[in-house]
N, C-alpha and C positions, 0 to 999 in steps of 0.2 A: 458523331466518330471525326476526331478531328487530326490533321495533318500535322509533322512536325513544326511545320511553321505556326501554325493554328495554337498550337499546345502551349508557346513560347506567350501565346498573348493573352490567354487565359488562367494562365496558371496562378497570377495574383500575387500574394505574399509565399505561397509555397518555397518551400524550400529557405527563406531568408532565415540567417542564425538570429539568435538573441544577442542581445550584447552579452559580452562572457567574460568577464573578468579572468577567470581559472587560465592564466598562461599554462601552468602545467598542463593542464588538461588540452589546451588547443595544441600544445608541443606534439599530444598524442593523437592529435589530428579530431577532436573530440569537440562537437558543435549542437548545440541544442536549437535544431529548425523547425520555423514553424510549419504547420499541417503534419507535421509527425507525433510519433508515440515513444515515449522513452519510460524505461523503469530503472530505479534506484533501488537497490536491494541490500539490506544488510540485518545484521541479528537486532534484536531490542537493546535500546541502550547507546548503540555504536554512534550516531549523529546523522541519521537520514535525512530526519525531518528538519534539523539544523542546516542541511546542504541544502536542502530546497527553499527554506526562508532564505538563506542567504545567497542563494542564484536570482531570488524574487527581489530581493534588497538591491542588490548590486546592479543586476538589468535594468530596473527601475522603468520597467514596463507595465502596462493596464495589465492586471493580475487578479485571479479569480481562485482561490486557495479553501479548498474542501478541508477542513481540519477536524476529522471526526477522531483521530488519535489526541491531541491537544487541546485544554481550552482555552478560552476568550485570554485569562489574565498570562498563562505561559505565552501565548503569541505575540500578544502586547510586549508583554517583557522583554522579552527574546527580541522582536522588530526593533524596537525602540534602544536598544542596546549597539544592535548592528548600525542603525542610520547613524545614533549619538556616539558612539564608541565611550560612554559612559559603561559604568558596573551593571549589569543584569542585576545582582541582589538590589543594588541602590534602587535602580529604577522599580522592581518589584515592590518593594518597600512603598516607594513614594504610590505606586499605584493603588495598592492595598488601602495607604492611610490617606488615599484622598487629598493627596498633594502633588499632583501630575501637573499641575499647570504647566511650570517650565518646558513641560516635552510636548505641549499641545501642537504649537505652531509645526514643528518637526515631522510629525505623523501628519499633520494636517496638509502638509507639501505633497505627500503620497493619497492622495484622495483618488486614485484610479485606482487603487489595490482592496480587495472587497474580501471575506470571509465569509464562511458559512462553517457554523460548530455544531450541526448535527452529529450526533455517536454513528446510526447507521443510513446515509443519505442512499436514496433511490436512485434509480435513471432519471427517473420522474423529474425527482426535484433540481437534477443537476441540469436537466434539460432547463427548467422554469427558471434557475438563477442565471443561464447562459441567456435566455431572454429578456430576462431583466436587465441584465448589465449592458445588452444592445440596446435596450430601449432609454435605458437613463441616459449612455454615454456616447451612444450613436456608433458604435465598433464595439467587436466581440475580443475577449482578451487573447492577449500576443502569448499569456501563459496562462495554464490552467494546472491546477497541483492538486492531485486525489491523495490524499493522506489517512489510510492507507487505502490500496484497492480490494484487500479483504473486508472493509468496513464499510462495501458498498454494498447494498441491500439488494442482490439480485433473484430473491426469490428461496424455498425453502430446499436445504441440501441434505439431501439423505444417504450419501455415503461418498467414500472417498472420491470413486468415479466421477459422482454428478458437481463434487468440488471441482476438479480440474476442469471438468469440461465446462463449468459457471466461471469460472476464471478466464478460462480461456475464451468463452463468448464475451466477456467482461471486457477483455482488451480489444477485441475486435471492433467491439460497439466504441471504447475511447480511441480507438486509430481512425474509425470512421468519421468521429465527432472533430478530431484534428483537422482531415483534412474539410471537412464541411466549414469551419469554422477558422479555418489557418491560422489555430490556436497550435502552441507545443504544449502537449498533453504530456506531463510528469505523474507519472501513476510512482509513488512508494508503495515494497514488496518486503515480504520476508524471507529467510533464507530455511532451509532444510536444517533438522535436527541437530545433526553433525557440526554446522557450521555457526549455532546459535551463541558461542562465547565469542565470534567475531576477532577472535586473534590471529588468525591464519589466512591468507588469500581464498579469496572465495569464488569458483570456477563456475561455469556459465550452468553446471549441471547441478549446482548448488542452490538455484533457485526454485523457491519453494513451488510445488504446482506443474511444473514445468511448463511454464507459460513464456516459454524465449521463442515462440516462432515469429508472433507477429509483430511486436516492438522493432522500430527499426535502432535502439540504440540502447543497451543495456549495461548499466555501472554496477557493480558491488563494490562494498566500502568493509573495509576489516583496521581494524585500529591497534594504535601502540600505547603504553603508555608507562612512561618514565619514571614512574614511581615518585616525580616531583610535582605532583598535581598538574601535569601537564600530558595532554593528549594527543596523537598524531593520528590522522585519515590517511591510510591509503586507497585511494580511489581508482581501481581496473574498468577499461572498457573489454569485457569480456564479449561483447557482440557490438558492432560498429557499420553499418552499411554504408555508410559515406567516408570510411576511414579505416586507420587501423586496429586490430583488435587482438586480443590474447583472450581463447577462450577458459586458459588455465586460471586467469585472473594474477598470476605469476608480473605481469608488468604493470606496473602504477605509475600516477602520480601521486605524491603526498603534500600532506598539508597540516601545521600544527593549528589547533584550536585553541584560541584564545579563549582561557576559562573565564575572563574578567567580561569583554563585552560581545564574546561568542563569533568572534570574527574569524576566519580561516586564511591564514597567512601563508602564503609561497614558503615552499623548502627547496625544490628542486631548481636549479639552474642551468640544467643542461637535459637533456635525453635520457631515458634509462638506458643501459647497455643492450638489453635486451630488442628495446626499440632501436637505436642506433645501427646495430649489426642488421 
């Protein structure tokens, strides 16, 4: 039992925001705080994995990324393009062709970024990798990404009810992990069927499995395709305990996805009207 004064002394890194280059999200009072769980929710192929990786690359903090959805080749090519600014297709060709030497020094500087590529990691496996990270580097990751939370093996699922219960239990487990390790745990998740095309704002109710009770922050992403091989990602804070939220998904920050280097480029110069009002 701690007094308020004692609580200020034991909090450690809890509540400290990760370095955040997303100016538009900052204007919407979105921060990725240590010791907290967040979810990024979008339809398939919208860009939630790109968003998570870009956050990790630009924050440049100790990161452990559980990449159940994407292979090592995909993640290496994407990360290299984001870091260097080179075309991701050129990077991928160099990687597959064995002519990758020119990129190795840039990647070597990110030595504290580590990946696990198990297709179905268990909770025990996640814990083991966290302990290994602590043993090797003397600290726990500041950012831990689980891509996607539905890929985590939580045991046999026999019904829709047990599926939802299992997801909620997993979120509680990840939230506790965030508190115990002072990491920001970022889980990627899917939407309900009617929002799977990702072309319209996704409300809080569009989160699959109704697991929005536990996370302190939930962002949904929908896309806009302009017909010129360009894509705009709209990111909505539908739940935010520490700042502005709009559960309808109608208030969002917008970014252009550079299809070459896979970087997210700011589009908004000022607050959205619904927020400013």
